[in-house]
C-alpha positions in Angstrom: 39.7 33.8 15.9 39.7 32.2 19.4 38.0 29.2 20.5 36.1 31.5 23.0 35.1 33.8 20.3 33.9 31.3 17.8 31.7 29.5 20.8 30.5 32.9 21.5 29.2 33.3 18.5 27.4 30.1 18.2 25.5 30.9 21.6 24.4 34.3 19.9 23.3 32.4 16.5 21.6 29.8 18.6 19.7 32.7 20.4 18.9 34.2 17.3 18.1 32.0 14.8 17.4 29.0 17.2 18.3 26.2 14.5 20.7 24.8 12.3 22.4 21.7 14.1 22.7 23.3 17.3 20.8 19.8 19.0 17.3 20.7 18.2 16.0 17.3 17.0 15.6 16.9 13.4 17.1 20.4 12.7 20.3 18.5 10.6 20.6 20.6 7.4 22.4 19.7 4.0 23.8 21.7 1.5 21.4 23.6 -0.5 20.6 23.0 -4.0 19.3 25.8 -6.3 18.4 25.6 -9.8 19.3 28.1 -12.5 16.3 30.7 -11.5 17.4 30.3 -7.6 14.6 28.1 -6.4 15.0 25.2 -4.2 15.3 22.1 -6.5 13.6 19.0 -5.5 14.4 16.9 -2.8 16.6 13.8 -3.3 14.9 10.5 -2.3 13.1 9.9 0.9 10.7 7.6 3.1 7.4 7.4 4.7 7.9 4.6 7.2 4.4 3.6 8.4 4.5 1.9 11.6 1.4 0.3 12.5 2.4 -0.1 16.5 1.4 -3.3 18.7 2.0 -5.6 15.7 -1.1 -6.3 13.3 -1.6 -9.9 12.8 -0.4 -11.3 9.6 -3.0 -13.9 9.5 -5.8 -11.9 9.2 -4.8 -9.4 6.7 -1.7 -10.1 4.0 -0.8 -13.7 4.6 -3.8 -15.4 5.3 -4.7 -18.7 5.8 -8.0 -19.6 3.8 -7.4 -23.6 3.9 -6.4 -23.8 7.6 -8.9 -24.6 10.5 -10.9 -22.1 11.7 -9.3 -21.9 15.2 -6.0 -20.2 13.0 -8.1 -18.8 10.0 -10.4 -16.7 12.3 -13.3 -15.1 10.6 -12.3 -13.4 7.4 -12.3 -14.2 3.8 -9.9 -13.3 0.9 -10.2 -11.4 -1.9 -8.3 -11.5 -5.3 -5.8 -9.0 -6.1 -4.3 -7.5 -9.7 -1.0 -9.5 -8.7 -1.5 -13.6 -9.1 -1.1 -15.1 -5.9 -1.7 -12.4 -3.4 -4.8 -12.5 -1.9 -5.5 -10.3 0.9 -8.2 -9.4 3.6 -11.9 -9.1 2.3 -11.7 -5.3 3.7 -8.7 -4.3 1.4 -10.8 -3.7 -1.4 -9.0 -0.6 -2.3 -5.8 -1.8 -1.3 -6.6 -4.7 -3.7 -6.7 -2.5 -6.2 -3.5 -0.9 -6.0 -1.9 -4.2 -5.2 0.6 -3.4 -8.6 2.3 -0.7 -6.7 4.0 -2.4 -4.2 5.7 -5.5 -3.0 4.1 -7.7 -0.3 7.0 -9.2 2.3 5.2 -12.6 3.7 8.7 -13.5 5.8 9.6 -11.0 8.3 11.0 -12.7 11.5 12.9 -11.7 14.6 15.5 -14.1 15.3 15.4 -15.1 19.4 11.8 -14.9 20.1 11.6 -11.2 21.2 7.9 -11.0 21.5 7.8 -7.7 23.5 7.0 -4.6 22.1 9.7 -2.7 23.9 12.5 -4.9 22.4 11.0 -5.7 18.9 10.1 -2.2 18.1 13.6 -1.2 18.9 14.9 -4.2 16.7 13.2 -3.2 13.9 13.6 0.9 13.9 17.5 0.1 15.0 17.9 -2.5 12.0 19.1 -5.1 14.3 18.2 -8.2 15.5 19.6 -9.2 18.8 18.7 -8.2 22.3 20.4 -5.3 23.7 18.1 -3.7 26.2 19.1 -5.0 29.5 18.6 -4.0 33.0 15.8 -1.2 31.9 19.5 0.6 29.8 19.1 1.3 26.0 22.2 0.9 23.9 22.8 3.9 21.8 22.1 2.3 18.1 20.3 5.1 16.1 17.3 4.4 14.3 16.1 5.0 10.6 15.8 8.1 10.5 18.7 9.3 12.1 21.0 7.7 9.7 18.9 8.9 6.9 19.2 12.6 8.3 23.0 12.4 9.1 23.5 10.4 5.6 20.7 12.7 3.2 20.1 15.8 5.2 17.4 17.8 3.7 18.3 20.5 1.4 14.5 22.1 1.7 13.2 22.3 4.8 14.9 22.8 8.9 13.6 19.2 9.3 14.8 16.2 7.9 13.5 13.3 10.5 9.6 13.9 11.4 7.6 11.7 13.7 3.7 12.0 13.0 2.5 11.4 16.1 4.5 11.0 19.4 3.5 7.3 21.1 0.1 7.7 22.9 -0.8 5.8 26.3 1.4 3.7 27.5 5.2 3.7 27.5 5.6 0.1 26.9 4.6 0.7 23.3 7.8 3.5 22.7 11.0 2.0 21.7 13.8 3.1 24.3 15.5 5.5 21.4 12.4 6.7 20.4 12.9 10.5 21.1 16.8 10.6 20.7 19.5 10.2 18.5 21.2 7.7 19.8 25.4 7.8 19.6 25.0 10.4 16.4 23.3 13.2 19.2 20.0 14.8 19.6 20.1 16.7 16.4 19.0 13.5 14.6 16.2 12.8 16.6 12.9 13.4 15.0 10.7 16.2 15.5 7.3 15.2 17.3 4.3 16.3 15.0 0.8 15.9 16.8 -0.5 14.3 19.2 -3.8 12.2 20.3 -5.5 16.3 21.2 -3.8 17.4 17.8 -4.1 15.9 14.6 -4.5 17.0 11.0 -8.3 15.6 11.3 -8.6 18.1 13.6 -9.9 22.1 12.3 -7.3 23.6 15.0 -4.3 21.2 14.3 -1.1 23.3 15.0 2.6 22.5 13.7 5.6 22.1 15.9 6.8 25.2 17.5 9.8 24.5 15.7 8.0 26.3 12.5 6.9 29.2 14.3 9.0 32.2 12.9 7.8 34.7 16.0 7.9 37.9 14.8 9.3 37.9 10.7 10.6 41.7 11.1 12.6 40.8 14.3 14.0 38.2 13.1 15.4 39.8 9.9 16.4 42.6 11.9 18.4 40.4 14.4 19.7 38.5 10.7 21.2 41.7 10.2 23.0 43.0 12.8 24.2 39.5 13.6 26.0 39.8 9.9 27.3 43.7 10.3 28.7 42.6 13.6 30.9 39.8 12.1 31.1 41.0 8.6 35.1 41.9 8.8 36.0 38.9 11.0 34.2 36.5 9.0 36.3 37.5 5.5 39.3 36.7 7.6 38.6 33.0 9.5 37.7 29.9 7.5 36.2 28.9 10.8 34.0 31.7 11.3 33.1 32.0 7.2 31.6 28.2 7.4 29.4 29.2 10.5 28.0 32.6 8.4 27.0 30.1 5.9 25.6 27.7 8.3 23.7 30.2 9.4 22.3 31.8 6.5 21.4 28.2 5.5 19.3 28.0 9.0 17.8 31.3 7.8 16.9 30.4 4.6 15.3 26.7 6.0 13.0 28.7 8.1 11.8 31.5 6.1 10.9 29.6 3.3 7.3 29.3 3.3 7.1 25.6 2.1 7.7 23.9 5.4 5.0 25.5 7.3 2.5 25.5 4.8 2.8 21.8 4.5 0.7 21.8 7.7 -1.8 24.2 6.3 -4.2 21.3 5.4 -6.9 23.3 3.9 -4.3 23.8 1.0 -5.6 20.3 0.0 -8.6 19.6 -2.4 -11.5 18.4 0.2 -11.6 15.4 -2.3 -8.1 14.5 -1.6 -8.3 14.8 1.9 -11.6 12.1 1.6 -10.0 10.2 0.0 -7.3 9.7 2.5 -10.2 9.6 5.3 -10.7 12.0 7.8 -9.7 11.0 10.2 -6.1 10.4 12.4 -4.6 7.6 9.8 -5.8 9.0 6.8 -4.7 12.9 6.9 -1.2 11.6 8.7 -0.6 9.8 5.8 -1.7 12.6 3.7 0.7 14.9 5.9 3.3 12.8 5.6 3.4 12.9 2.1 3.4 16.6 2.3 6.1 16.7 4.3 8.2 14.8 2.0 7.0 17.1 -0.6 8.1 20.0 1.6 11.8 18.6 1.6 11.4 16.4 4.8 13.9 13.3 4.4 12.5 10.4 6.4 8.9 10.7 7.9 7.4 7.9 10.5 3.8 7.7 10.8 2.2 6.3 14.2 -0.5 4.0 12.2 -2.8 4.6 15.3 -6.7 4.4 13.1 -8.4 6.9 16.3 -10.7 5.9 18.6 -14.2 4.3 17.9 -17.0 6.8 18.7 -19.1 4.6 20.5 -16.1 4.3 23.1 -15.8 6.8 25.9 -12.8 5.2 27.0 -9.1 7.4 26.0 -7.2 7.0 22.7 -5.6 3.6 22.6 -2.2 3.2 23.6 -1.7 1.1 20.3 -4.8 0.2 17.2 -2.9 -3.0 16.3 -2.1 -4.5 19.9 -5.4 -6.9 19.4 -5.0 -9.1 22.3 -8.9 -9.2 22.8 -10.6 -10.1 26.5 -7.5 -10.9 28.2 -5.9 -7.4 27.8 -9.8 -5.8 27.9 -9.4 -4.6 24.8 -12.5 -6.0 23.1 -13.2 -8.4 20.2 -10.2 -8.1 17.7 -12.6 -8.4 14.9 -14.9 -7.0 16.3 -15.5 -2.6 15.4 -13.7 -1.5 18.6 -11.0 0.9 18.9 -8.7 -2.3 19.0 -11.0 -4.7 16.4 -10.1 -5.0 13.0 -13.6 -4.3 11.7 -12.7 -0.3 12.6 -9.0 -0.3 11.8 -8.7 -2.6 8.9 -11.0 -0.2 6.3 -9.6 2.9 7.8 -6.1 1.4 6.7 -7.4 0.4 3.7 -8.4 3.5 2.4 -5.9 5.4 3.9 -2.6 3.1 2.6 -4.3 2.9 -1.0 -5.0 6.7 -1.7 -1.2 7.3 -0.6 -0.3 4.7 -3.4 -2.4 6.4 -5.8 -1.2 9.9 -5.1 2.2 9.3 -5.1 1.8 7.6 -8.1 0.2 10.0 -9.9 1.9 12.4 -8.8 5.0 11.6 -10.0 6.4 10.8 -6.7 6.6 7.0 -6.0 10.0 6.4 -8.0 11.8 8.9 -5.3 9.6 7.7 -2.5 10.3 5.2 -0.7 7.4 3.5 1.2 7.6 0.3 4.3 4.4 -0.4 6.1 4.9 -2.7 8.6 4.3 -3.6 12.6 6.8 -4.5 14.9 5.8 -8.2 14.6 2.8 -10.6 14.0 0.0 -12.2 15.7 -0.4 -15.9 17.0 -1.1 -18.1 14.5 -4.1 -19.9 16.4 -7.1 -17.5 17.9 -6.3 -16.8 22.0 -9.8 -19.3 23.2 -10.7 -16.5 25.8 -13.8 -14.0 25.1 -13.6 -11.7 23.3 -10.7 -13.5 21.1 -7.7 -11.8 19.7 -4.4 -12.8 19.1 -1.0 -12.9 21.3 2.5 -11.4 20.0 4.4 -13.8 17.1 7.8 -12.5 16.2 8.9 -15.4 14.3 6.5 -14.6 11.5 4.8 -11.3 10.0 4.7 -9.0 6.9 5.4 -5.8 5.8 4.5 -4.0 2.7 7.4 -2.2 0.5 7.1 0.0 -2.8 9.1 3.1 -4.5 12.5 3.9 -5.0 12.7 1.0 -7.4 11.2 -1.7 -5.4 9.6 -4.3 -8.3 5.9 -3.5 -8.1 3.5 -6.3 -8.0 5.6 -8.6 -6.2 5.1 -11.3 -3.2 8.2 -11.9 -1.7 8.9 -14.8 0.9 6.8 -17.6 2.2 5.0 -19.0 5.7 4.2 -22.3 6.9 0.3 -23.4 6.3 -0.9 -21.6 9.7 1.5 -18.8 9.1 3.8 -20.1 12.4 7.1 -19.5 11.1 9.1 -18.4 7.5 9.8 -21.4 4.9 11.5 -19.2 2.5 13.6 -16.2 2.2 13.5 -14.9 6.0 13.9 -11.0 6.4 15.1 -9.9 9.4 15.2 -6.4 10.9 19.2 -6.0 9.5 17.8 -7.1 6.0 14.6 -4.4 6.0 17.1 -1.7 7.3 19.7 -2.5 4.7 17.1 -2.8 1.8 16.0 0.8 3.4 19.5 2.2 2.9 20.0 0.9 -0.3 16.9 2.1 -1.5 17.7 5.6 -0.3 21.1 5.4 -2.2 22.9 5.4 1.2 26.5 3.7 1.2 26.3 0.9 3.8 29.8 0.3 4.0 30.5 3.9 5.3 31.8 3.9 9.3 29.5 5.6 11.7 32.4 7.0 14.1 31.3 7.6 18.1 34.8 8.2 20.6 36.8 6.5 18.0 34.7 3.7 17.2 33.4 2.4 14.1 29.7 0.8 13.7 27.9 0.0 10.8 24.5 1.1 10.0 23.3 -2.4 10.2 25.1 -5.9 9.8 22.3 -6.7 7.1 22.7 -6.9 3.4 20.1 -5.2 1.4 17.4 -8.0 -0.2 17.7 -7.3 -3.9 15.7 -9.3 -5.1 13.0 -6.7 -3.8 14.1 -4.4 -6.8 12.9 -4.3 -10.2 
């Protein structure tokens, strides 16, 4: 078979089936696995990465300082949890009840003082600390979901790497490689699901076009026609046979109902949906659970809490960028779209429901849950009115659960005002390495691009986080 013939065949297959590692974001397929009954087996380990875009205040949520002066500690009280020594914001009443399901890290840090969303997000999602974005040109380091899609591609779904929802509002919150696969290529980029005007809390929510088969009969006819044309040639050519196998995998993944059914929220009992909360944050958490059940390997959830009903302005760029009056965002401690009084109860409801749901379904052992912002907020409340807090990269908090992460643990400490880490610092490198380790992805396997060998991350996994 000539190179021309193989390329022509690839073009034909791409036109007839439309997927299967042909450069469409998120559609890299792994080798399928079937049980003795011919049904797809459960996915290997997967990850739900909850990104609280904008940077939640660690000193008002998970690393509170009740003994600090009022200008540092803010207006909230703490409550006890099931874990000795772990105290949370008083609005985290449900999360406190499942604190024995997760580990809380209070020693996250960005060395070098990265204090803008753009760079901090890039470093967090790529697993590196150095500032690599200069003169508006980003580096080509792939993000966590892209590496997972490469090393642990889905065996049951046409998507390995998904992102719920794409950034809303100003592009300052969108990391430079967000819609790309870095040097791995676009096939490893995420498939974006939903938007501010199309999310799973809405009755008319629709899945991305990639799950739309069009006319099933026409697709089946094209498959048969292509198979008959190629049958004589493929039996004599190894490359052609490999391509035919890939095409069959693509067809199987496209026509398997579970991928499309994951988006049918009406299949979920109303009590379960209400447990998560009938708002964008809660329903996206639930959709993430449904997607990993359907075989998606890495699901990033944009932690947009929604829009407060009494506000008429457009959707917020980021719920957790709570500057207060100096950025026109209202009271960071109030009940507006950028207020903890609005956002924290929704996060409490949704995250506690996800923890319970995964545990009850027996999924927590194989599902890693990561909850983090790109940085924290200033220990001292800003003096302008209404009040808020500025970006703070030196110290912030994250939550990890599942996939062997120790349950009911607090790791690392900050100083008396939450300004700096005093023990067990965890940089983006260590967080990334810990995620890869939990998902059984070897850190020492070289990533090759034009002859250059690159590591997934220069960090090492924090083994003390595992039980």
